[in-house]
N, C-alpha and C positions, 0 to 999 in steps of 0.2 A: 225152194229158196236156198241159196248158198251164201255163206259169208265170203266177202271179197277183200275186205280191208279192216284193220283194227287200228284206231287212231286215238292217241291221248294228247292232251294239251293242258298246260298250267293255266289256272284262272285265279285272279286276285280275289280275296286276300291271301288264301293259302291252300286252294283246292286243286284237284286234278280231275278233269272231266274225260270221259271216254265216249267214243263213237264207234259202233260196230256197223259197217256198211254191208249191204247185200246186193246181189245181182238183180233184185226186183225193185231197187230204189229205196227200200225201207232202211231206216237208220235207227239203231238202238242206242239209248243213252244210259250211262252208268257213272258212278263216282268211286273209283278204286284208290282211295287216298288214306294214308295214315299221317296224322298231323306231324309236320316237320320232316317227313320222309317221302315227299312227293316224287322226287327223281328216282328214288329206289323203287317205289311202287310202279312208276312208269316203265322202268326196265323189267320189272317182274311181269307186267302185262305183255311187254314185247316178247318175253319168253313163252307166254301162252299162245301167242298169235299163230305159230306154225301148226299147233293142234287145231285151232279154230278155222283156219282158212279152208274153204271148200266144203265145210260142213253145214248141215241144216241147223239154223239157230234154235228151232222150235223144240229140239230134244234137250230141254234145259237141265233136267235132273240127271240125265245120262251124261251130259257134258260136265256137270259139276263133279259127279263121281269120278270121271276119267281124269279131270285136271287135278282133283284132290288126291286121289289114290295113286295115280301113276307118278306123282312127284316123289314117292317113297318117304321123304322127310315131310311130315304133315304138320299142319297147324302153324301157330305163330302169327304175329301181327302183320308181317309183310306179305306172306303168301296168301293168308286169308283175306287181307284187304284187297289185293289184286284180284283174287277169285271173286270176292263180293261184288266189286264193280262190274266185272264181266258178267256175273250172274244177273245183276240188275238189268244190264243191257239186253241179255238174252230174253228175259221176261218181257221187256219193253217190245222187242221184236215179235215175240209170240202173241202178245196182246194186239199189236198193230196188225199182224197177219190175219187175225180173226175178227178184228174190229171191235174188241171189247176191252174194258179195263182189266188189269191184272187180277184184281180182287174177284172178278167174275170167274176166272180160271180156278179159283180156290173155293168155289161153291157159293159165291155171292156175298154181299155185305152182311155183317152182323150188327151194323149200326148205320144211322143215316148221316151222321156228321162226326167230326173228329175233334175232341177237346184238346186245346193247346195250353201250354203253360209258359209264363214269361220269367226271365231272370230279372231280379230286382236287388238293389243294394240299400235302398233307403225307403222310408215310409212314403215320401212324396211320389216316387216312381210307382210304388204299389198302388197308391190311390189313383194316379193317372190311368194306369192300365185297368184298374177295377172299374173306373168310369167308362172304359171302352167295352166292358162286359166280361173281362177275364176274372175267373174265380180260382185259378191255380197259379202258383208262383214257386220260384226256387231262389234261394240265396246261398251265400257261402258263410264260412266261419269268419266273421269280421273282427279283426284284432289289430293291434298296433304293429306287430312284427310276426314273422313266421313262428309256428309252434315248435317248442323244444320237446325232447322226449318226455320229460315230466314238467308240466306247466304249473304255474302258481295260481292262487285264487284270483288274482287280479285279471289274468288272462281269461279264465273261465267266466268271471263276472262280466267282463266287457262283452264277450261274445254272446252271452245269454241276454244281457241288457239290450243289445242291438236286435236280436231276434224278437225279444219281447215287444220292442217298439213296432216291428212289422206286424206282429200279432194284434197289437192294440189298434193299429191303423186299419188293418184288414177286417178285424172282427172275427168272431167264432165261425162264421159261415164260409170263409175262404180257406183253401188248402195252401199251406206254405211248407215246402220241403227245405231241408238244409243239407248242403253238400260239403262233407269233410275233405273231399277230393283225394283221399288216401294220404293226406299230408299230416294227419294227426296220429300220434302213436297210440297203441292200445291202452297204455297207462293213462294218458290224458283223455282219450275218447270215452272211456267208461265214466269218468267224472263229468265230462261235458254233457254226455247224453242224459245222465241222471238229472243234471241241472236244467236241461231243456224240457224234460217230461211235462211239467205243468203247463207248457204252452202248446203241447201236442202238435209237433211238426207232422206233416203228411208222411214223410219218411226221412230217415237218416241215410244219406248217400255216401258210399265208400268210407265207412267210419275209420278204416285203416287200409293199408295196402292189401290187395286181394291175393297176393301170392301164397299166403298161408291161410287156407280156408278154415282150418281148425280155430285159428285165433278169431276170425270174423264170426264163426259160429258161437264161440264163447261169449263174444260181445252181444250177439243176438239173443242169447239165452238170458242175459242180464237186464233186458228191458222189454217193456210191452210195446214200444214203438216199432213200426216196420223198419227193417233194414233193407236198403237198396244197394245193388251192386251189379256189375256186369259189363261196363263199357270197355274194360280191359280183359275180357274173357272171350275166348274164341271157340266157335262150333258147339254142337250139342254135347260133345265130350267134356268140354270145360264147364258147361253149365250143369251137367249131371252132378258134379261134386258139390256145387253150391246148394242144389236142391236136396241131395241125399243127406248132407250134414246140417240142413236147416240154417245155413249161413245167411240167407236172404229170402225175404218173402215178396220183394218187388225186384224183378229182374230187369236189367237195362242193357240188353244187347244192342250193339251198334251195327246197323245193317251194312255199313261200309267196312266193318272189321270182322264181324262174327261169322260171315259166310254167305250173306245175301238174304234175299226175301224168303225163299223157301226154307233155308236153314233156320232162320229166326222163327218161322211159323212152326217148325218142328220143336224148337225150344219152347215156344209158347204152349204147345200141346203138352210137353213134359211138365211145364210149370202148372198148367191147369190141374194136373193130377195131384199136385201138392197144394192146391188152393193158393198158388202164388200168382201175382199179377205182373203185367208187362208194361213198362214205361220206356220205350226205346230212346236210347242215347242218340243225340244228333246235334253236334256243334258245327256242322258242316254246311254244304251248299244246297241249292234248290233241287238237284237231282236226288241227293240223299233224302231230302224231305219228301219228295214225291214217292220214293220207294217206301219210306216209313208209312206214309198215308195209305198206300195200297195194303201194307201189312196190317196196320191198325184197323182197317175196314174189314179184315177177314178173320179176326180172332175174337173170342168171347171175353178174354181176360185183360183187355186193354185199359189203362188208367188215364194217361195224358201224354201229349207229345211235346218233347223239347224241340226248339228251333231257334235259329239266329236270323233267318231270312225267310221271307215269303216268295222270293224270286224276283223282286223288283230290280230292273236293270239286267236281268239274266234270262227271264222267260217272257215269251210273247204275251202270255196270259198268267200273270203271277197269281198265286193263291190269295184268296180273300178271307180274312178272319172277321166273323160277325159274332158279337157277344161271346167271344172267347172260343169259337168253334170254326172249323173249316168244313164246308160242304164236300161231299164225296165228289172227286173228279169224274166226269162222264166220258172223257176222251179215251181212246184206245191205248193200250199199254200202260205206261206210267202216267199218261194224261197230260204231258207237258211238251212244249216245243221251245228250243233255245232261240233267243233273240240275238242273232249273230251281229246285227248292226249295233245294238246297245252294248254288246259285250266287247266290241272291237278294242276299246281302250282298257280292258280288264285282262288281257291275255298276258301270261307270264308273271312270275313272282319269284322271290328268293327267300320266302318266309322260313325262319328257323325257330326251333323250340327256345323258349326263354331260359336264360341262365340266372338263377337266383342263389344268393348266399346269405347266411344269417349275419345281421349287423353286429352281433356280439363277438363272433370269432371267425367270420368268413368261411364257416363250414357250409357244405352243399345243402341246399334246401330242396325238398321235393317240389316239382311243379304241380 
């Protein structure tokens, strides 16, 4: 089997899909996207195409090594996002060629179904999803305005009050994580985490920006709550520092950014040796979700899966969530097939990252 064509196309609302075509008629699917940088990622994939054309797609790990190491300049969000989507498509082809799901290529499933979690902002939404069987949720820091470097008691009290309302609605049996989104300063994060402790969040996600791992490690040492991070960390080398410095005990690699399915499986193995758990980041499309589910099925230290879509309007057979879980897909490769007819009016977009400024002084605010 030989690769004959590499094709990318923009898909609403903000995604980039990839098809890798072969001379045997099999097509591999991937999602090589970085939010707000779709055109840049598409060009990066184009630059990988000359290497891929004419090669057997089933040598997935060999191709990953070649594309990563021959670039000389390694890592970073753009290059690893392009590489991640290509790697997903290669695994899809490898599984399709053998007629088995990708998780079978990694030794078979470690679980029978995949726990999903929902994003919620208010108690009513949580109760609605709880009634559907969900037991895991995530919310954000809810406040009247973006956080300043040092926030006042009113800011902290409001954020905690709103989380407490979710806890009261859900009860002690549900898991509710809270995402600081890296937009809270370390000075405020420490105070806010301490105030949240009585309500036992499932984890505190990105309590501050992850670029200084020592600062995050210092925050982690100051609380008994699990710290989660990793959506903006790339490859095993980036996650090594998080683990070695005990900066996070819940890792959140994004399979569209961190290097792909196999790379995140390596990261999961590293995490296991530190008794750390994996909760893959995924605010993207159905191909990304399909890749995550293959990974979730093949590792022992999985927690719960983030998602924004189950593939309705994009997949011929969207994923089905029952009682907060998705059954393992039985189809070959990633186990999905795009619904080209349904997607016809979803092609192309011009989505950009939001631009936010603080109402007090018009200073730039982290997204």
